[in-house]
N, C-alpha and C positions, 0 to 999 in steps of 0.2 A: 504495499499498499504507501500510496506516497507521502511525504512527511508534510505536514501544514507546517505555514510560516507562522512564526510569530511575529507582535507589531513589530519587532524591531526590523524585519526583514520584508514584511511589509512595505512599509515607509522605505527603505530604501531599495525596493524593487520603484513605487511610484516617481520616487524621482528620478528614474529614467521613462518614467510614463507618461509626456506629454496627456496630458484631456479624460486620464484616467483618475479616478479618487478612488476612497474606502466607504464600503456600506456595508456596515454589519462583517460579515465572511465572508463578500465576494468584491473583488474590483468590478467599475463601471462605468462606465463612457456613455453618452447621451451627445450623438454628433445629428446636424443637419444640413444635410447633401441638399444641390440643387435642385430635386425636382422625385417626384416618387419613381420611375423606371430607374433615375441613377439610384438612391437607395435599394433597388430591387438588386438592382446589378450589384451594387456592395456584399447584400444579405449570400446572393449566390456565389461569391467569390469565396467570403468568409463561410460557407457552405462546405464548398470543396476543401477551403483547407480546415477545416475540424473534421470532416471526415479523412483526410488523408493524416489527421496526425489524432485521430478515436479521440476527442477532447471536445466537447462540444460546446459553446454559449448558447444562455439565456438569451432572445433576442427581441426586444419590442420594435414592432412598427406600426406608426403614426403618421401616415403621410410622407412627408419628405425625413421625419425625426426618426435615428431607427436607437435605443436605448441597448447597448451590448454587457451581459453579464456572466462574470467570469468566475465559476470559485469548483470545488470539484467535490462534487455531493456527496463521492463515497467515503473520504477523507474527512469533509464534515467543515473545511474551508478553505482557504486558497493554498498553492502550492506551484513552484515550478511552474507546472504545465500553462498552470493560469496564466505565469508572468508570462508564458515564453508564446500561447494562445495572443495574447492582450497586445505583444509588441506586430505579430501579424496582421491584428488587425489593424492596428495603426499605418502600417505602411499600406492596407486596401486601401485603407481612407484615405491618404495623403495622394496616393496615385489615379485614387478617381477626381479629387477635388485638383487636382495639375493638370489633369487630359484634357 
């Protein structure tokens, strides 16, 4: 089982995750995209990454606003897998914003 991060490790990870914050036992980022189709494209790309990594975020879709929540439910908190997925999500968001 993955090791759950403590407060210090989570705070350190957040230092390298622009746009993310801690909410309870999860890393959370809300982002607004240009329009609904772009938001869905971001979700589709994140879904591909999540399937490949076998680690899936919770995603809330509200028109062009997406909220990603990364937490390892089986471990009961934030793990290295969540930090890695958050970094990949940031890369996807930036790629779509700069396209």
